[in-house]
C-alpha positions as CSV (number, residue, x, y, z in Angstrom):
1,M,25.6,16.9,-76.8
2,N,23.6,14.8,-79.2
3,V,19.9,15.8,-79.3
4,L,19.0,12.1,-78.7
5,N,21.0,12.2,-75.5
6,R,19.4,15.2,-73.8
7,I,16.7,17.4,-75.2
8,K,15.8,19.4,-72.0
9,S,16.9,19.8,-68.4
10,P,14.0,21.2,-66.3
11,L,13.6,21.1,-62.6
12,A,10.9,18.7,-61.4
13,S,7.5,19.2,-62.9
14,A,4.3,19.4,-60.8
15,E,3.3,15.8,-61.4
16,V,6.8,14.6,-60.3
17,K,6.6,16.6,-57.1
18,V,3.1,15.2,-56.4
19,Y,4.2,11.7,-57.1
20,A,7.2,12.1,-54.7
21,A,5.1,13.7,-52.0
22,I,2.5,11.0,-52.0
23,S,5.2,8.3,-52.1
24,G,6.9,9.7,-49.0
25,V,3.7,10.0,-47.0
26,V,2.4,6.5,-47.9
27,V,5.8,4.9,-47.3
28,L,5.7,6.2,-43.8
29,L,2.1,4.9,-43.3
30,M,3.1,1.4,-44.6
31,M,6.1,1.4,-42.3
32,V,3.9,2.2,-39.3
33,F,1.7,-0.8,-40.4
34,G,4.8,-3.0,-40.4
35,L,5.8,-1.8,-36.9
36,V,2.3,-2.5,-35.6
37,M,2.4,-6.1,-37.0
38,R,5.8,-6.8,-35.5
39,M,4.7,-5.5,-32.1
40,T,1.6,-7.6,-32.3
41,Q,3.7,-10.7,-33.0
42,G,5.9,-9.7,-30.1
43,Q,2.9,-9.5,-27.8
44,M,3.6,-5.8,-27.2
45,L,0.4,-4.6,-28.8
46,P,-3.0,-6.4,-28.4
47,I,-4.6,-6.6,-31.9
48,E,-7.1,-9.1,-33.0
49,P,-5.8,-11.6,-35.6
50,G,-8.5,-10.5,-38.1
51,L,-7.2,-6.9,-38.0
52,F,-3.6,-8.2,-38.2
53,Y,-4.3,-9.9,-41.5
54,Q,-6.0,-6.8,-42.8
55,L,-3.0,-4.8,-41.9
56,M,-0.8,-7.4,-43.5
57,T,-2.8,-7.3,-46.7
58,A,-2.7,-3.5,-46.8
59,H,1.0,-3.3,-46.0
60,G,1.9,-5.8,-48.7
61,I,-0.2,-4.3,-51.5
62,G,0.6,-0.8,-50.3
63,M,4.3,-1.2,-50.4
64,V,4.2,-2.7,-53.9
65,A,2.0,0.1,-55.2
66,I,3.9,2.9,-53.5
67,A,7.3,1.5,-54.6
68,G,5.9,1.5,-58.1
69,L,4.7,5.1,-57.8
70,G,8.0,6.3,-56.3
71,G,9.9,4.6,-59.0
72,S,7.6,6.1,-61.6
73,A,8.4,9.5,-60.2
74,V,12.1,8.9,-60.8
75,M,11.7,7.4,-64.2
76,W,9.2,10.1,-65.4
77,H,11.5,12.9,-64.2
78,F,14.7,11.7,-65.8
79,L,13.2,10.0,-68.9
80,G,11.5,13.4,-69.6
81,K,14.9,14.9,-70.1
82,Y,15.5,12.8,-73.2
83,V,12.0,12.2,-74.7
84,N,8.8,14.3,-74.8
85,L,6.4,12.9,-72.2
86,R,2.9,14.3,-72.0
87,A,2.0,15.3,-68.5
88,G,-1.7,14.3,-68.9
89,F,-0.8,10.6,-68.8
90,A,1.1,11.1,-65.5
91,W,-2.0,12.8,-64.0
92,A,-4.3,10.1,-65.5
93,N,-2.1,7.4,-63.8
94,L,-2.4,9.2,-60.5
95,A,-6.2,9.5,-60.8
96,F,-6.5,5.8,-61.4
97,F,-4.0,5.1,-58.7
98,L,-5.9,7.1,-56.1
99,A,-9.3,5.6,-57.1
100,G,-7.8,2.1,-56.9
101,V,-6.4,2.8,-53.5
102,V,-9.8,3.9,-52.2
103,L,-11.3,0.7,-53.4
104,V,-8.5,-1.4,-52.0
105,L,-8.7,0.2,-48.6
106,G,-12.5,0.0,-48.6
107,G,-12.3,-3.7,-49.4
108,I,-9.8,-4.3,-46.6
109,F,-10.9,-2.1,-43.7
110,V,-14.6,-1.8,-44.4
111,G,-15.2,-5.2,-46.1
112,G,-12.7,-7.1,-44.0
113,F,-10.7,-8.5,-47.0
114,A,-7.5,-10.1,-45.7
115,A,-6.3,-12.6,-48.2
116,A,-2.8,-11.1,-48.5
117,W,-1.5,-8.9,-51.4
118,T,-1.0,-11.9,-53.7
119,F,-4.8,-12.6,-53.7
120,L,-4.2,-16.3,-54.7
121,Y,-7.2,-18.0,-56.3
122,P,-9.6,-19.3,-54.9
123,L,-9.0,-17.6,-51.5
124,P,-10.6,-14.3,-52.3
125,A,-13.9,-16.0,-53.1
126,N,-13.8,-18.0,-49.9
127,G,-13.7,-15.5,-47.0
128,M,-15.1,-18.1,-44.5
129,G,-17.2,-15.4,-42.9
130,M,-14.3,-12.9,-42.6
131,W,-15.2,-11.0,-45.8
132,G,-17.8,-11.3,-48.6
133,R,-17.5,-11.3,-52.3
134,H,-18.1,-7.5,-52.6
135,A,-15.1,-6.9,-50.3
136,A,-13.0,-9.2,-52.5
137,A,-14.3,-7.4,-55.6
138,A,-13.5,-4.0,-54.2
139,Y,-9.9,-5.1,-53.5
140,M,-9.3,-6.8,-56.8
141,G,-11.1,-4.0,-58.7
142,G,-8.9,-1.5,-56.9
143,V,-5.7,-3.4,-57.9
144,L,-7.0,-3.5,-61.5
145,L,-7.6,0.3,-61.5
146,V,-4.0,0.9,-60.2
147,G,-2.8,-1.4,-63.0
148,V,-4.8,0.5,-65.6
149,G,-3.2,3.7,-64.5
150,M,0.3,2.3,-64.6
151,L,-0.4,0.8,-68.1
152,L,-1.3,4.3,-69.4
153,F,2.0,5.5,-67.8
154,Y,4.1,2.9,-69.6
155,L,2.2,3.2,-72.9
156,E,3.0,6.9,-72.9
157,A,6.6,6.1,-72.1
158,A,6.7,3.6,-75.0
159,R,5.2,6.2,-77.4
160,A,7.7,8.8,-76.4
161,I,10.7,6.5,-76.6
162,I,9.8,5.1,-80.0
163,Q,9.0,8.6,-81.3
164,Q,12.5,9.8,-80.2
165,Y,14.6,6.8,-81.0
166,G,12.6,5.0,-83.7
167,S,12.3,1.7,-82.0
168,F,12.9,-0.2,-78.8
169,A,15.9,-1.9,-80.5
170,K,17.6,1.5,-80.8
171,S,16.5,2.7,-77.3
172,L,17.9,-0.5,-75.8
173,G,21.2,0.2,-77.6
174,W,21.4,-2.8,-79.9
175,H,22.9,-0.8,-82.7
176,F,25.6,0.3,-80.3
177,L,26.6,-3.3,-79.9
178,K,27.5,-3.4,-83.6
179,S,28.7,0.1,-84.3
180,G,30.0,1.2,-80.9
181,Q,28.5,4.6,-81.6
182,D,25.5,6.7,-80.4
183,A,24.8,4.7,-77.3
184,P,21.5,5.8,-75.7
185,P,21.8,7.1,-72.1
186,A,21.5,4.7,-69.2
187,T,18.2,6.2,-68.2
188,V,16.7,5.5,-71.7
189,I,18.0,1.9,-71.7
190,A,16.6,1.2,-68.2
191,S,13.3,2.9,-69.0
192,S,12.9,0.9,-72.1
193,V,13.4,-2.4,-70.3
194,V,10.9,-1.4,-67.5
195,T,8.4,-0.2,-70.1
196,I,8.5,-3.5,-72.0
197,I,8.3,-5.8,-69.0
198,N,5.6,-3.9,-67.2
199,I,3.3,-3.5,-70.2
200,L,3.4,-7.3,-70.5
201,A,3.1,-7.9,-66.8
202,I,0.2,-5.5,-66.3
203,L,-1.7,-7.0,-69.2
204,V,-1.3,-10.4,-67.6
205,G,-2.4,-9.0,-64.3
206,A,-5.5,-7.5,-65.9
207,V,-6.4,-10.8,-67.4
208,I,-6.3,-12.8,-64.1
209,L,-7.9,-10.0,-62.1
210,S,-10.8,-9.9,-64.6
211,M,-11.1,-13.7,-64.6
212,M,-11.3,-13.7,-60.8
213,L,-13.8,-10.9,-60.7
214,I,-16.1,-12.8,-63.0
215,N,-15.6,-15.9,-60.9
216,L,-16.7,-14.1,-57.8
217,Y,-20.2,-13.5,-59.2
218,V,-20.3,-16.5,-61.6
219,P,-18.6,-19.3,-59.7
220,E,-19.5,-21.8,-62.5
221,I,-16.8,-20.1,-64.6
222,A,-13.9,-21.7,-62.8
223,I,-10.2,-21.1,-63.2
224,H,-7.4,-23.6,-63.2
225,P,-5.7,-22.8,-59.8
226,L,-2.1,-23.4,-61.1
227,L,-2.7,-21.2,-64.2
228,A,-4.1,-18.5,-61.9
229,K,-1.0,-18.8,-59.6
230,N,1.3,-18.5,-62.6
231,L,-0.4,-15.4,-63.9
232,I,-0.6,-13.7,-60.5
233,F,3.1,-14.2,-59.8
234,L,4.1,-13.3,-63.3
235,F,2.3,-10.0,-62.8
236,G,3.3,-9.3,-59.2
237,H,6.9,-10.5,-59.3
238,V,7.7,-8.6,-62.5
239,F,6.1,-5.4,-61.1
240,I,7.8,-5.4,-57.8
241,N,11.2,-6.2,-59.5
242,S,10.7,-3.3,-61.9
243,T,10.4,-0.8,-59.0
244,I,14.1,-0.9,-58.3
245,Y,14.9,-0.9,-62.0
246,M,13.1,2.5,-62.2
247,A,14.5,3.8,-58.9
248,V,18.1,3.0,-59.9
249,I,17.8,5.6,-62.6
250,A,18.3,8.1,-59.7
251,V,21.8,6.6,-59.2
252,Y,22.6,6.9,-62.9
253,E,21.5,10.5,-63.0
254,I,22.2,12.1,-59.6
255,L,25.4,10.5,-58.5
256,P,27.4,11.9,-61.4
257,Q,26.5,15.4,-60.3
258,Y,28.2,14.6,-57.0
259,T,31.4,13.1,-58.5
260,G,31.8,15.3,-61.5
261,R,32.0,12.2,-63.7
262,T,29.7,10.9,-66.4
263,W,27.9,7.6,-66.3
264,K,29.2,6.0,-69.4
265,V,27.3,3.3,-71.3
266,Y,29.5,0.4,-72.4
267,K,28.6,-2.7,-74.4
268,P,28.3,-5.0,-71.3
269,F,25.8,-2.5,-69.8
270,V,23.6,-2.9,-72.9
271,W,24.0,-6.7,-72.8
272,A,23.1,-6.7,-69.1
273,W,19.9,-4.7,-69.5
274,S,18.8,-6.7,-72.5
275,A,19.4,-10.0,-70.6
276,T,17.4,-8.6,-67.7
277,C,14.5,-7.8,-70.0
278,L,14.1,-11.5,-70.7
279,M,15.1,-12.9,-67.3
280,V,12.9,-10.8,-65.1
281,L,9.9,-12.1,-67.1
282,T,10.9,-15.8,-66.5
283,V,12.3,-15.8,-63.0
284,Y,9.0,-15.9,-61.1
285,P,8.6,-19.8,-61.1
286,H,10.9,-19.9,-58.0
287,H,7.8,-19.0,-56.1
288,L,6.1,-22.1,-57.4
289,L,8.8,-24.7,-56.6
290,M,6.5,-26.4,-54.1
291,D,3.8,-26.9,-56.7
292,F,4.4,-30.5,-57.7
293,A,2.0,-30.2,-60.7
294,Q,4.1,-27.4,-62.2
295,P,5.9,-28.6,-65.4
296,L,9.4,-29.7,-64.5
297,W,11.1,-27.4,-67.1
298,M,9.6,-24.4,-65.3
299,H,11.0,-25.5,-62.0
300,I,14.4,-25.8,-63.6
301,M,14.1,-22.5,-65.3
302,G,13.0,-20.8,-62.1
303,Q,16.0,-22.1,-60.2
304,I,18.6,-21.3,-62.8
305,I,17.3,-17.8,-63.6
306,S,17.0,-17.1,-59.8
307,Y,20.8,-17.5,-59.7
308,T,21.4,-15.2,-62.7
309,S,18.6,-12.7,-63.1
310,S,19.9,-10.1,-60.6
311,L,23.5,-10.3,-61.5
312,P,24.0,-8.6,-64.8
313,V,22.5,-5.2,-64.1
314,L,23.4,-5.2,-60.4
315,A,27.0,-6.3,-60.9
316,L,27.6,-3.6,-63.5
317,T,25.8,-0.9,-61.5
318,L,27.7,-1.9,-58.4
319,T,31.2,-1.8,-60.1
320,A,30.3,1.4,-61.9
321,T,29.2,3.1,-58.7
322,L,32.4,2.1,-56.9
323,G,34.4,3.3,-59.9
324,M,32.5,6.6,-60.0
325,I,33.2,7.4,-56.4
326,Y,36.8,6.2,-56.2
327,R,39.1,9.1,-55.9
328,S,36.4,11.4,-57.1
329,N,36.2,13.9,-54.2
330,I,32.5,13.1,-54.1
331,K,30.4,15.7,-52.3
332,W,28.7,13.8,-49.5
333,D,25.3,14.8,-48.3
334,L,22.2,12.9,-47.4
335,T,21.2,12.3,-51.0
336,S,24.6,11.0,-52.2
337,A,25.0,8.8,-49.1
338,L,21.5,7.3,-49.5
339,L,22.3,6.5,-53.2
340,V,25.5,4.7,-52.3
341,L,23.7,2.9,-49.4
342,S,21.0,1.8,-51.8
343,I,23.5,-0.1,-54.0
344,F,24.7,-1.9,-50.9
345,G,21.1,-2.8,-49.9
346,W,20.3,-4.0,-53.4
347,S,23.5,-6.2,-53.5
348,A,22.9,-7.6,-50.0
349,G,19.2,-8.3,-50.6
350,V,20.0,-10.5,-53.6
351,I,22.1,-13.0,-51.5
352,P,19.2,-14.4,-49.4
353,A,17.0,-14.3,-52.4
354,V,19.4,-16.5,-54.4
355,I,19.7,-18.9,-51.4
356,D,15.9,-19.2,-51.2
357,G,15.8,-19.9,-55.0
358,T,17.6,-23.2,-54.4
359,I,15.0,-26.0,-54.4
360,A,16.5,-27.8,-51.4
361,V,16.4,-24.6,-49.3
362,N,13.1,-23.4,-50.8
363,Q,11.3,-26.6,-49.6
364,V,11.9,-25.7,-45.9
365,M,12.5,-21.9,-46.0
366,H,10.0,-20.3,-48.4
367,N,7.1,-20.2,-46.0
368,T,9.2,-18.8,-43.2
369,L,10.2,-15.3,-42.3
370,W,13.3,-15.8,-44.4
371,V,11.5,-14.5,-47.5
372,P,10.3,-11.2,-45.8
373,G,13.9,-10.9,-44.7
374,H,15.2,-10.9,-48.2
375,F,12.7,-8.5,-49.7
376,H,12.8,-6.1,-46.7
377,L,16.6,-5.9,-47.2
378,Y,16.1,-5.4,-50.9
379,L,13.3,-2.9,-50.6
380,L,14.2,-0.9,-47.5
381,L,17.9,-0.5,-48.1
382,G,17.7,-0.7,-51.9
383,C,14.6,0.6,-53.5
384,M,13.4,2.8,-50.6
385,A,16.8,4.3,-50.1
386,M,16.9,5.3,-53.8
387,I,13.4,6.9,-53.5
388,L,14.2,8.7,-50.3
389,A,17.4,10.0,-51.9
390,F,15.3,11.3,-54.9
391,I,12.7,13.0,-52.7
392,N,15.5,14.6,-50.7
393,W,17.3,15.8,-53.9
394,L,14.1,17.3,-55.2
395,S,13.6,19.2,-51.9
396,N,17.0,20.7,-52.3
397,Q,16.2,22.0,-55.8
398,E,18.3,19.3,-57.4
399,K,21.6,20.5,-55.8
400,A,24.1,19.2,-53.4
401,Q,23.6,20.4,-49.8
402,G,25.6,20.4,-46.6
403,F,25.7,17.2,-44.5
404,S,24.3,18.3,-41.1
405,A,24.7,16.4,-37.9
406,L,20.9,15.6,-38.1
407,D,21.3,14.2,-41.6
408,K,24.2,12.0,-40.5
409,A,22.3,10.8,-37.5
410,M,19.2,9.9,-39.5
411,L,21.2,8.2,-42.2
412,W,23.0,6.0,-39.7
413,T,19.8,5.3,-37.8
414,F,18.0,4.3,-41.0
415,A,20.9,2.2,-42.3
416,I,21.6,0.3,-39.1
417,S,17.9,-0.1,-38.2
418,A,16.8,-1.3,-41.6
419,F,19.7,-3.8,-41.9
420,T,19.2,-5.2,-38.4
421,Y,15.5,-5.4,-38.9
422,A,15.9,-7.4,-42.1
423,L,18.6,-9.6,-40.5
424,I,16.2,-10.5,-37.7
425,F,13.7,-11.6,-40.3
426,L,16.4,-13.8,-41.8
427,M,17.3,-15.2,-38.4
428,S,13.7,-15.9,-37.7
429,G,13.4,-17.8,-41.0
430,Q,16.5,-19.8,-40.2
431,A,14.7,-20.8,-36.9
432,S,11.6,-21.8,-39.0
433,V,9.3,-19.0,-37.8
434,P,6.4,-19.1,-40.3
435,R,5.4,-16.2,-42.4
436,R,1.9,-14.6,-42.3
437,M,1.1,-15.6,-38.7
438,A,-0.4,-13.2,-36.3
439,V,0.4,-15.3,-33.2
440,H,3.8,-16.8,-32.6
441,L,5.0,-19.5,-30.2
442,P,6.6,-18.3,-27.0
443,Q,10.1,-19.2,-28.1
444,W,9.6,-17.0,-31.2
445,V,8.3,-13.9,-29.5
446,W,11.7,-12.4,-28.7
447,Y,12.5,-12.1,-32.5
448,S,9.5,-9.9,-33.0
449,Q,10.3,-7.8,-29.9
450,A,13.8,-7.2,-31.1
451,A,12.5,-6.5,-34.6
452,S,10.0,-3.9,-33.3
453,L,12.8,-1.9,-31.7
454,F,14.6,-1.6,-35.0
455,A,11.4,-1.1,-37.0
456,A,10.8,1.9,-34.8
457,G,14.3,3.2,-35.8
458,V,13.4,2.8,-39.4
459,V,10.1,4.7,-38.9
460,L,11.7,7.5,-36.9
461,S,14.6,8.1,-39.3
462,S,12.4,7.9,-42.4
463,M,9.8,10.3,-40.9
464,V,12.5,12.9,-40.3
465,I,13.9,12.5,-43.8
466,V,10.5,12.6,-45.5
467,V,9.0,15.4,-43.4
468,R,12.0,17.7,-44.0
469,A,12.0,16.8,-47.7
470,L,8.3,17.5,-48.1
471,A,8.8,20.9,-46.7
472,G,11.3,21.6,-49.4
473,I,9.1,20.1,-52.2
474,I,6.0,22.1,-51.2
475,K,8.0,25.3,-50.8
476,P,7.6,27.5,-54.0
477,V,10.8,27.9,-56.1
478,K,12.1,31.5,-56.0
479,P,12.8,33.0,-59.4
480,A,16.5,33.2,-60.3
């Protein structure tokens, strides 16, 4: 095999195992937060609205951050098989991540910050007695620290990729489009795209967070609200999108080991990832369709790219996955089943997102529970299924295992519960139930009560999967 295609094949390093373990634990905690919120909306659990909005803020930013960390574990592990990554940068990222988490949680649960994970300007500076500027500063400073750590992570990835391949043009496979030879592995192409978009997005996020931190203490230095919103959504939307583009590397690398087939890179695959590199940076204006002052061309761009941005990579990954498992005598276990499930979740989650990206629909649906429906479908059954599969695979020493009755029960419980949970969100949005509301009208309460039942199923099944996987990850490897 060409040295550019695979230079080493180690088992998971210590930093990858720590990333995976932390991701599993925090995912469970965030799921519990989500369950508590749905039970509160369903009048099943008496929680003060102030605490509800704190939990909502922690749940939102926590899921974004931990999806990023879990995806980073996947990317670091597999990219490290093709390029030389220095472990110190992974540990540095983790140190910044944990320090940022402490600040964020302090700002929320000690300082009372509850302005949602998007921290839209000028809300953080106007706590209306619920929180002070120090709490807002702790929150935004914590997010900034997490961003600094992730920036170090991606800069190291960029250095290693360029050192190995000479340029991003080669690691993206552009030479392959001309010559048809020496295509980089799918993992390297995906990692290159994620590295490029996230370096840009995190730098943008650092700019707006720094500006808002200054504004907290020097209010005379004002920020244009629409500019701030554009920068915040460019940062946040790109980062959360990138989590599944990192996590899907697990499908590219692990699934072939179950089917006995290789994941081949064709020219459409290269074109798709290159197009995604541009589109994921320009799709976020669909979150600003109701901002009448936004330039018209950005509204048009947001709607058009909302229709197209997810299709190239998803369509090719979906068809390639189906082709890989068709008549392959695939070895089914919890890992392979979760990986195949994740492609369904990703595909299904895109549909309500595209619907919401239509201006006529967006005007009446965007501030309803339709939007949490689409991203819970996308994240739970897509990104989280990939990360859970990766954690489980690590725990089994990167080998296929048997498919026990408990494994099958937890898989089906997770799949049915997560899908139905997201579907109830979509039904609530269709009924015009608003987002981000601690208290619902009587006619809306049953939606939350039903959702709570399936949320409990998600928590239970995920807990069993994660706890069993953690036992395997922590257990020392016996020498061969």
